[in-house]
N, CA, C, O and the ligand as a Tripos MOL2 file, in Angstrom:
@<TRIPOS>MOLECULE
protein
  229   227    58     0     0
PROTEIN
NO_CHARGES

@<TRIPOS>ATOM
      1 N           3.5400  -20.3910   -0.4980 N.3       1 MET1
      2 CA          3.2680  -21.0070    0.8740 C.3       1 MET1
      3 C           1.9660  -20.0420    1.4350 C.2       1 MET1
      4 O           1.9130  -18.8280    1.2400 O.2       1 MET1
      5 N           1.0900  -20.7080    2.0570 N.am      2 GLU2
      6 CA         -0.0090  -20.0110    2.5850 C.3       2 GLU2
      7 C           0.1270  -20.0170    4.0960 C.2       2 GLU2
      8 O           0.3770  -21.0560    4.7060 O.2       2 GLU2
      9 N          -0.0420  -18.8380    4.6960 N.am      3 CYS3
     10 CA         -0.0610  -18.5600    6.0150 C.3       3 CYS3
     11 C          -1.3130  -19.3450    6.6360 C.2       3 CYS3
     12 O          -2.4130  -19.1740    6.1090 O.2       3 CYS3
     13 N          -1.1890  -20.1590    7.6860 N.am      4 LYS4
     14 CA         -2.2850  -20.7330    8.2350 C.3       4 LYS4
     15 C          -3.1860  -19.9640    9.1860 C.2       4 LYS4
     16 O          -4.2710  -20.3520    9.6200 O.2       4 LYS4
     17 N          -2.5940  -18.8520    9.4370 N.am      5 GLU5
     18 CA         -3.2040  -17.8070   10.3710 C.3       5 GLU5
     19 C          -4.0740  -16.8550    9.6790 C.2       5 GLU5
     20 O          -5.2730  -16.7460    9.9360 O.2       5 GLU5
     21 N          -3.4220  -16.1340    8.7570 N.am      6 CYS6
     22 CA         -4.1190  -15.0730    8.0200 C.3       6 CYS6
     23 C          -4.5010  -15.4120    6.6890 C.2       6 CYS6
     24 O          -5.2360  -14.6650    6.0430 O.2       6 CYS6
     25 N          -4.0370  -16.5310    6.2070 N.am      7 GLY7
     26 CA         -4.4000  -17.0240    4.8460 C.3       7 GLY7
     27 C          -3.6590  -16.2880    3.6530 C.2       7 GLY7
     28 O          -3.9390  -16.6050    2.4970 O.2       7 GLY7
     29 N          -2.7390  -15.3330    3.9140 N.am      8 GLU8
     30 CA         -2.0340  -14.7510    2.9590 C.3       8 GLU8
     31 C          -1.0670  -15.6780    2.3210 C.2       8 GLU8
     32 O          -0.6030  -16.6580    2.9040 O.2       8 GLU8
     33 N          -0.7570  -15.3090    1.0070 N.am      9 GLU9
     34 CA          0.3410  -16.0880    0.3050 C.3       9 GLU9
     35 C           1.5290  -15.3090    0.5900 C.2       9 GLU9
     36 O           1.6270  -14.1050    0.3500 O.2       9 GLU9
     37 N           2.4810  -16.0770    1.1420 N.am     10 VAL10
     38 CA          3.7850  -15.4900    1.5570 C.3      10 VAL10
     39 C           4.9450  -16.2740    1.0200 C.2      10 VAL10
     40 O           4.7690  -17.3830    0.5140 O.2      10 VAL10
     41 N           6.1820  -15.6920    1.1250 N.am     11 ASP11
     42 CA          7.2760  -16.3240    0.5980 C.3      11 ASP11
     43 C           7.8620  -17.3020    1.6220 C.2      11 ASP11
     44 O           8.5430  -18.2650    1.2710 O.2      11 ASP11
     45 N           7.5990  -17.0470    2.7860 N.am     12 GLU12
     46 CA          8.1060  -18.0120    3.8310 C.3      12 GLU12
     47 C           7.2340  -18.0060    5.1370 C.2      12 GLU12
     48 O           6.8710  -16.9780    5.7080 O.2      12 GLU12
     49 N           6.9590  -19.2200    5.5150 N.am     13 VAL13
     50 CA          6.2280  -19.4010    6.7660 C.3      13 VAL13
     51 C           7.0370  -19.9760    7.8020 C.2      13 VAL13
     52 O           8.0480  -20.6090    7.4950 O.2      13 VAL13
     53 N           6.6980  -19.8210    8.9860 N.am     14 PHE14
     54 CA          7.4730  -20.3360   10.1510 C.3      14 PHE14
     55 C           6.6370  -21.4380   11.0050 C.2      14 PHE14
     56 O           5.4780  -21.2390   11.3690 O.2      14 PHE14
     57 N           7.2820  -22.4840   11.2460 N.am     15 PRO15
     58 CA          6.4130  -23.4150   12.0750 C.3      15 PRO15
     59 C           6.6020  -23.0360   13.5390 C.2      15 PRO15
     60 O           7.6890  -22.9170   14.1040 O.2      15 PRO15
     61 N           5.3760  -22.8600   14.0840 N.am     16 VAL16
     62 CA          5.2190  -22.4300   15.5620 C.3      16 VAL16
     63 C           4.0850  -23.3660   16.2560 C.2      16 VAL16
     64 O           3.2990  -24.0610   15.6110 O.2      16 VAL16
     65 N           4.1210  -23.2860   17.5070 N.am     17 LYS17
     66 CA          3.0450  -24.0100   18.2780 C.3      17 LYS17
     67 C           2.1140  -23.0740   18.8800 C.2      17 LYS17
     68 O           2.5160  -22.3290   19.7740 O.2      17 LYS17
     69 N           0.8740  -23.0350   18.4680 N.am     18 VAL18
     70 CA         -0.0060  -22.0010   18.8500 C.3      18 VAL18
     71 C          -1.1310  -22.6810   19.7060 C.2      18 VAL18
     72 O          -1.8430  -23.4870   19.1070 O.2      18 VAL18
     73 N          -1.3790  -22.4510   21.0490 N.am     19 SER19
     74 CA         -2.4060  -23.1440   21.7270 C.3      19 SER19
     75 C          -2.2610  -24.6000   21.7010 C.2      19 SER19
     76 O          -3.2570  -25.3220   21.7540 O.2      19 SER19
     77 N          -0.9740  -25.1080   21.6140 N.am     20 GLY20
     78 CA         -0.6630  -26.5030   21.6080 C.3      20 GLY20
     79 C          -0.7760  -27.1970   20.2400 C.2      20 GLY20
     80 O          -0.6980  -28.4200   20.1280 O.2      20 GLY20
     81 N          -0.9570  -26.3870   19.2370 N.am     21 ARG21
     82 CA         -1.2030  -26.9480   17.9130 C.3      21 ARG21
     83 C          -0.1770  -26.2840   17.0920 C.2      21 ARG21
     84 O           0.0920  -25.0840   17.1320 O.2      21 ARG21
     85 N           0.4230  -27.2590   16.2730 N.am     22 ARG22
     86 CA          1.4270  -26.7050   15.3350 C.3      22 ARG22
     87 C           0.8450  -26.0080   14.1170 C.2      22 ARG22
     88 O          -0.0840  -26.5230   13.4940 O.2      22 ARG22
     89 N           1.3890  -24.8240   13.7630 N.am     23 LYS23
     90 CA          0.9520  -24.1100   12.5300 C.3      23 LYS23
     91 C           2.1680  -23.6270   11.7750 C.2      23 LYS23
     92 O           3.2540  -23.4780   12.3370 O.2      23 LYS23
     93 N           1.9820  -23.4020   10.5810 N.am     24 LYS24
     94 CA          3.0430  -22.6550    9.8520 C.3      24 LYS24
     95 C           2.4830  -21.3580    9.4780 C.2      24 LYS24
     96 O           1.5170  -21.3280    8.7150 O.2      24 LYS24
     97 N           3.0280  -20.2150    9.9720 N.am     25 ILE25
     98 CA          2.5630  -18.9410    9.7420 C.3      25 ILE25
     99 C           3.5560  -18.0170    9.2970 C.2      25 ILE25
    100 O           4.7490  -18.3130    9.3680 O.2      25 ILE25
    101 N           3.0990  -16.7440    8.7700 N.am     26 CYS26
    102 CA          3.9140  -15.9240    8.1780 C.3      26 CYS26
    103 C           4.5890  -14.9580    9.2960 C.2      26 CYS26
    104 O           4.1430  -14.9290   10.4430 O.2      26 CYS26
    105 N           5.5240  -14.2910    8.9460 N.am     27 GLU27
    106 CA          6.3850  -13.4360    9.8330 C.3      27 GLU27
    107 C           5.5340  -12.4720   10.6870 C.2      27 GLU27
    108 O           5.7160  -12.2740   11.8880 O.2      27 GLU27
    109 N           4.5480  -11.8740    9.8950 N.am     28 ASP28
    110 CA          3.6250  -10.7940   10.5980 C.3      28 ASP28
    111 C           2.8270  -11.4780   11.5550 C.2      28 ASP28
    112 O           2.4660  -10.8630   12.5580 O.2      28 ASP28
    113 N           2.4770  -12.7470   11.3740 N.am     29 CYS29
    114 CA          1.5700  -13.4960   12.3810 C.3      29 CYS29
    115 C           2.3630  -13.9330   13.5560 C.2      29 CYS29
    116 O           1.8680  -13.9780   14.6830 O.2      29 CYS29
    117 N           3.7120  -14.2880   13.2720 N.am     30 VAL30
    118 CA          4.5780  -14.7140   14.3630 C.3      30 VAL30
    119 C           4.8070  -13.4420   15.3340 C.2      30 VAL30
    120 O           4.8110  -13.5680   16.5590 O.2      30 VAL30
    121 N           4.9800  -12.3120   14.7340 N.am     31 ASP31
    122 CA          5.2560  -11.0360   15.5020 C.3      31 ASP31
    123 C           4.0590  -10.7560   16.3680 C.2      31 ASP31
    124 O           4.1630  -10.5150   17.5710 O.2      31 ASP31
    125 N           2.8610  -10.7970   15.6840 N.am     32 ARG32
    126 CA          1.6600  -10.3690   16.3080 C.3      32 ARG32
    127 C           1.2190  -11.5340   17.5010 C.2      32 ARG32
    128 O           0.8240  -11.2130   18.6220 O.2      32 ARG32
    129 N           1.3420  -12.6890   17.1110 N.am     33 LEU33
    130 CA          1.0050  -13.8410   18.1420 C.3      33 LEU33
    131 C           2.0050  -13.8070   19.2650 C.2      33 LEU33
    132 O           1.6570  -14.1280   20.4010 O.2      33 LEU33
    133 N           3.3180  -13.4050   18.9720 N.am     34 ARG34
    134 CA          4.2260  -13.4160   20.1360 C.3      34 ARG34
    135 C           3.9070  -12.3040   20.9700 C.2      34 ARG34
    136 O           3.9900  -12.4510   22.1890 O.2      34 ARG34
    137 N           3.5330  -11.1460   20.4560 N.am     35 GLU35
    138 CA          3.2120  -10.0280   21.4010 C.3      35 GLU35
    139 C           1.9970  -10.3810   22.1970 C.2      35 GLU35
    140 O           1.9170  -10.0090   23.3680 O.2      35 GLU35
    141 N           1.0250  -11.0920   21.6200 N.am     36 GLU36
    142 CA         -0.2150  -11.4040   22.2260 C.3      36 GLU36
    143 C           0.1440  -12.6230   23.2390 C.2      36 GLU36
    144 O          -0.7300  -13.0050   24.0160 O.2      36 GLU36
    145 N           1.3200  -13.1840   23.2340 N.am     37 GLY37
    146 CA          1.6060  -14.3190   24.0840 C.3      37 GLY37
    147 C           0.9240  -15.6850   23.6440 C.2      37 GLY37
    148 O           0.7400  -16.6230   24.4200 O.2      37 GLY37
    149 N           0.5970  -15.6790   22.3900 N.am     38 GLU38
    150 CA         -0.1460  -16.9210   21.9400 C.3      38 GLU38
    151 C           0.8210  -18.0630   21.6710 C.2      38 GLU38
    152 O           0.4470  -19.2350   21.7090 O.2      38 GLU38
    153 N           2.0260  -17.7150   21.4080 N.am     39 ILE39
    154 CA          3.0670  -18.6820   21.0040 C.3      39 ILE39
    155 C           3.7320  -19.1530   22.2310 C.2      39 ILE39
    156 O           4.5320  -18.3890   22.7710 O.2      39 ILE39
    157 N           3.4930  -20.3750   22.7690 N.am     40 ALA40
    158 CA          3.9440  -20.8070   23.9680 C.3      40 ALA40
    159 C           5.4470  -20.9970   23.9890 C.2      40 ALA40
    160 O           6.1740  -20.6000   24.8990 O.2      40 ALA40
    161 N           5.8790  -21.6970   22.8080 N.am     41 GLU41
    162 CA          7.4040  -21.8900   22.8390 C.3      41 GLU41
    163 C           7.9260  -21.3750   21.4600 C.2      41 GLU41
    164 O           7.3020  -21.6670   20.4400 O.2      41 GLU41
    165 N           8.9770  -20.6700   21.4110 N.am     42 ALA42
    166 CA          9.4770  -20.2090   20.2080 C.3      42 ALA42
    167 C          10.8480  -20.9190   20.0960 C.2      42 ALA42
    168 O          11.8840  -20.2810   19.9100 O.2      42 ALA42
    169 N          10.8100  -22.2450   20.2170 N.am     43 ALA43
    170 CA         12.1110  -23.0850   20.2030 C.3      43 ALA43
    171 C          12.5050  -23.3560   18.8540 C.2      43 ALA43
    172 O          13.6380  -23.7610   18.5960 O.2      43 ALA43
    173 N          11.5750  -23.1420   17.9190 N.am     44 GLU44
    174 CA         11.9530  -23.6440   16.5070 C.3      44 GLU44
    175 C          13.1260  -22.6460   15.9730 C.2      44 GLU44
    176 O          13.0390  -21.4200   16.0290 O.2      44 GLU44
    177 N          14.1050  -23.2780   15.5090 N.am     45 SER45
    178 CA         15.3130  -22.6580   15.0680 C.3      45 SER45
    179 C          15.0490  -21.5550   14.1760 C.2      45 SER45
    180 O          15.7030  -20.5180   14.2840 O.2      45 SER45
    181 N          14.1220  -21.6900   13.2790 N.am     46 ALA46
    182 CA         13.9320  -20.6670   12.2670 C.3      46 ALA46
    183 C          13.4080  -19.4330   12.8210 C.2      46 ALA46
    184 O          13.7320  -18.3310   12.3780 O.2      46 ALA46
    185 N          12.4740  -19.6300   13.9370 N.am     47 ILE47
    186 CA         11.9360  -18.4180   14.5870 C.3      47 ILE47
    187 C          13.1130  -17.8580   15.4160 C.2      47 ILE47
    188 O          13.2240  -16.6330   15.4650 O.2      47 ILE47
    189 N          13.9960  -18.6260   16.0660 N.am     48 GLN48
    190 CA         15.0970  -18.0130   16.8560 C.3      48 GLN48
    191 C          15.9570  -17.1720   15.9630 C.2      48 GLN48
    192 O          16.2820  -16.0320   16.2920 O.2      48 GLN48
    193 N          16.3400  -17.7430   14.7990 N.am     49 ASP49
    194 CA         17.0870  -17.1180   13.7850 C.3      49 ASP49
    195 C          16.5940  -15.7540   13.3950 C.2      49 ASP49
    196 O          17.3080  -14.7520   13.3600 O.2      49 ASP49
    197 N          15.3150  -15.7980   13.1040 N.am     50 MET50
    198 CA         14.5760  -14.6030   12.6330 C.3      50 MET50
    199 C          14.5730  -13.5920   13.7430 C.2      50 MET50
    200 O          14.8500  -12.4230   13.4760 O.2      50 MET50
    201 N          14.2890  -13.9440   14.9260 N.am     51 MET51
    202 CA         14.2370  -12.8960   15.9450 C.3      51 MET51
    203 C          15.5920  -12.3620   16.3000 C.2      51 MET51
    204 O          15.7530  -11.1700   16.5590 O.2      51 MET51
    205 N          16.6170  -13.2800   16.3140 N.am     52 GLU52
    206 CA         17.9300  -12.8170   16.3560 C.3      52 GLU52
    207 C          18.3750  -11.6320   15.3570 C.2      52 GLU52
    208 O          18.9310  -10.5660   15.6210 O.2      52 GLU52
    209 N          17.9720  -12.1390   14.1860 N.am     53 TYR53
    210 CA         18.1710  -11.2570   12.9170 C.3      53 TYR53
    211 C          17.5830   -9.8810   13.2240 C.2      53 TYR53
    212 O          18.2690   -8.8650   13.1140 O.2      53 TYR53
    213 N          16.3690   -9.8620   13.5930 N.am     54 LYS54
    214 CA         15.6190   -8.5880   13.8510 C.3      54 LYS54
    215 C          16.3680   -7.8790   14.9380 C.2      54 LYS54
    216 O          16.6700   -6.6980   14.7710 O.2      54 LYS54
    217 N          16.7040   -8.5380   16.0880 N.am     55 GLY55
    218 CA         17.3150   -7.8230   17.1050 C.3      55 GLY55
    219 C          18.6190   -7.1100   16.8720 C.2      55 GLY55
    220 O          19.0090   -6.1460   17.5320 O.2      55 GLY55
    221 N          19.2280   -7.6490   15.9140 N.am     56 ARG56
    222 CA         20.5930   -7.0120   15.4480 C.3      56 ARG56
    223 C          20.4540   -5.7510   14.8040 C.2      56 ARG56
    224 O          21.3860   -4.9470   14.7780 O.2      56 ARG56
    225 N          19.2600   -5.5120   14.2410 N.am     57 ARG57
    226 CA         19.0580   -4.2410   13.4280 C.3      57 ARG57
    227 C          19.0830   -3.0150   14.1050 C.2      57 ARG57
    228 O          18.9240   -1.9640   13.4840 O.2      57 ARG57
    229 ZN         -0.0970  -14.5780    8.3240 Zn       58 ZN58
@<TRIPOS>BOND
     1     1     2 1
     2     2     3 1
     3     3     4 2
     4     3     5 am
     5     5     6 1
     6     6     7 1
     7     7     8 2
     8     7     9 am
     9     9    10 1
    10    10    11 1
    11    11    12 2
    12    11    13 am
    13    13    14 1
    14    14    15 1
    15    15    16 2
    16    15    17 am
    17    17    18 1
    18    18    19 1
    19    19    20 2
    20    19    21 am
    21    21    22 1
    22    22    23 1
    23    23    24 2
    24    23    25 am
    25    25    26 1
    26    26    27 1
    27    27    28 2
    28    27    29 am
    29    29    30 1
    30    30    31 1
    31    31    32 2
    32    31    33 am
    33    33    34 1
    34    34    35 1
    35    35    36 2
    36    35    37 am
    37    37    38 1
    38    38    39 1
    39    39    40 2
    40    39    41 am
    41    41    42 1
    42    42    43 1
    43    43    44 2
    44    43    45 am
    45    45    46 1
    46    46    47 1
    47    47    48 2
    48    47    49 am
    49    49    50 1
    50    50    51 1
    51    51    52 2
    52    51    53 am
    53    53    54 1
    54    54    55 1
    55    55    56 2
    56    55    57 am
    57    57    58 1
    58    58    59 1
    59    59    60 2
    60    59    61 am
    61    61    62 1
    62    62    63 1
    63    63    64 2
    64    63    65 am
    65    65    66 1
    66    66    67 1
    67    67    68 2
    68    67    69 am
    69    69    70 1
    70    70    71 1
    71    71    72 2
    72    71    73 am
    73    73    74 1
    74    74    75 1
    75    75    76 2
    76    75    77 am
    77    77    78 1
    78    78    79 1
    79    79    80 2
    80    79    81 am
    81    81    82 1
    82    82    83 1
    83    83    84 2
    84    83    85 am
    85    85    86 1
    86    86    87 1
    87    87    88 2
    88    87    89 am
    89    89    90 1
    90    90    91 1
    91    91    92 2
    92    91    93 am
    93    93    94 1
    94    94    95 1
    95    95    96 2
    96    95    97 am
    97    97    98 1
    98    98    99 1
    99    99   100 2
   100    99   101 am
   101   101   102 1
   102   102   103 1
   103   103   104 2
   104   103   105 am
   105   105   106 1
   106   106   107 1
   107   107   108 2
   108   107   109 am
   109   109   110 1
   110   110   111 1
   111   111   112 2
   112   111   113 am
   113   113   114 1
   114   114   115 1
   115   115   116 2
   116   115   117 am
   117   117   118 1
   118   118   119 1
   119   119   120 2
   120   119   121 am
   121   121   122 1
   122   122   123 1
   123   123   124 2
   124   123   125 am
   125   125   126 1
   126   126   127 1
   127   127   128 2
   128   127   129 am
   129   129   130 1
   130   130   131 1
   131   131   132 2
   132   131   133 am
   133   133   134 1
   134   134   135 1
   135   135   136 2
   136   135   137 am
   137   137   138 1
   138   138   139 1
   139   139   140 2
   140   139   141 am
   141   141   142 1
   142   142   143 1
   143   143   144 2
   144   143   145 am
   145   145   146 1
   146   146   147 1
   147   147   148 2
   148   147   149 am
   149   149   150 1
   150   150   151 1
   151   151   152 2
   152   151   153 am
   153   153   154 1
   154   154   155 1
   155   155   156 2
   156   155   157 am
   157   157   158 1
   158   158   159 1
   159   159   160 2
   160   159   161 am
   161   161   162 1
   162   162   163 1
   163   163   164 2
   164   163   165 am
   165   165   166 1
   166   166   167 1
   167   167   168 2
   168   167   169 am
   169   169   170 1
   170   170   171 1
   171   171   172 2
   172   171   173 am
   173   173   174 1
   174   174   175 1
   175   175   176 2
   176   175   177 am
   177   177   178 1
   178   178   179 1
   179   179   180 2
   180   179   181 am
   181   181   182 1
   182   182   183 1
   183   183   184 2
   184   183   185 am
   185   185   186 1
   186   186   187 1
   187   187   188 2
   188   187   189 am
   189   189   190 1
   190   190   191 1
   191   191   192 2
   192   191   193 am
   193   193   194 1
   194   194   195 1
   195   195   196 2
   196   195   197 am
   197   197   198 1
   198   198   199 1
   199   199   200 2
   200   199   201 am
   201   201   202 1
   202   202   203 1
   203   203   204 2
   204   203   205 am
   205   205   206 1
   206   206   207 1
   207   207   208 2
   208   207   209 am
   209   209   210 1
   210   210   211 1
   211   211   212 2
   212   211   213 am
   213   213   214 1
   214   214   215 1
   215   215   216 2
   216   215   217 am
   217   217   218 1
   218   218   219 1
   219   219   220 2
   220   219   221 am
   221   221   222 1
   222   222   223 1
   223   223   224 2
   224   223   225 am
   225   225   226 1
   226   226   227 1
   227   227   228 2
@<TRIPOS>SUBSTRUCTURE
     1 MET1         2 RESIDUE 1 A MET
     2 GLU2         6 RESIDUE 1 A GLU
     3 CYS3        10 RESIDUE 1 A CYS
     4 LYS4        14 RESIDUE 1 A LYS
     5 GLU5        18 RESIDUE 1 A GLU
     6 CYS6        22 RESIDUE 1 A CYS
     7 GLY7        26 RESIDUE 1 A GLY
     8 GLU8        30 RESIDUE 1 A GLU
     9 GLU9        34 RESIDUE 1 A GLU
    10 VAL10       38 RESIDUE 1 A VAL
    11 ASP11       42 RESIDUE 1 A ASP
    12 GLU12       46 RESIDUE 1 A GLU
    13 VAL13       50 RESIDUE 1 A VAL
    14 PHE14       54 RESIDUE 1 A PHE
    15 PRO15       58 RESIDUE 1 A PRO
    16 VAL16       62 RESIDUE 1 A VAL
    17 LYS17       66 RESIDUE 1 A LYS
    18 VAL18       70 RESIDUE 1 A VAL
    19 SER19       74 RESIDUE 1 A SER
    20 GLY20       78 RESIDUE 1 A GLY
    21 ARG21       82 RESIDUE 1 A ARG
    22 ARG22       86 RESIDUE 1 A ARG
    23 LYS23       90 RESIDUE 1 A LYS
    24 LYS24       94 RESIDUE 1 A LYS
    25 ILE25       98 RESIDUE 1 A ILE
    26 CYS26      102 RESIDUE 1 A CYS
    27 GLU27      106 RESIDUE 1 A GLU
    28 ASP28      110 RESIDUE 1 A ASP
    29 CYS29      114 RESIDUE 1 A CYS
    30 VAL30      118 RESIDUE 1 A VAL
    31 ASP31      122 RESIDUE 1 A ASP
    32 ARG32      126 RESIDUE 1 A ARG
    33 LEU33      130 RESIDUE 1 A LEU
    34 ARG34      134 RESIDUE 1 A ARG
    35 GLU35      138 RESIDUE 1 A GLU
    36 GLU36      142 RESIDUE 1 A GLU
    37 GLY37      146 RESIDUE 1 A GLY
    38 GLU38      150 RESIDUE 1 A GLU
    39 ILE39      154 RESIDUE 1 A ILE
    40 ALA40      158 RESIDUE 1 A ALA
    41 GLU41      162 RESIDUE 1 A GLU
    42 ALA42      166 RESIDUE 1 A ALA
    43 ALA43      170 RESIDUE 1 A ALA
    44 GLU44      174 RESIDUE 1 A GLU
    45 SER45      178 RESIDUE 1 A SER
    46 ALA46      182 RESIDUE 1 A ALA
    47 ILE47      186 RESIDUE 1 A ILE
    48 GLN48      190 RESIDUE 1 A GLN
    49 ASP49      194 RESIDUE 1 A ASP
    50 MET50      198 RESIDUE 1 A MET
    51 MET51      202 RESIDUE 1 A MET
    52 GLU52      206 RESIDUE 1 A GLU
    53 TYR53      210 RESIDUE 1 A TYR
    54 LYS54      214 RESIDUE 1 A LYS
    55 GLY55      218 RESIDUE 1 A GLY
    56 ARG56      222 RESIDUE 1 A ARG
    57 ARG57      226 RESIDUE 1 A ARG
    58 ZN58       229 GROUP 0 **** ****
């Protein structure tokens, strides 16, 4: 799978909506874009699960 944000080949990509457009991006990019406030809605269940998983660590 290729991240549509950074172009890296990654094991897993997550569907997100960035600036109103849907993209599938890697975990690093999700983290970065979330911090930058670029991801308007993190409603996708995969993202939610990922964030919850991280939050428990
Ligand atoms: Zn990426």
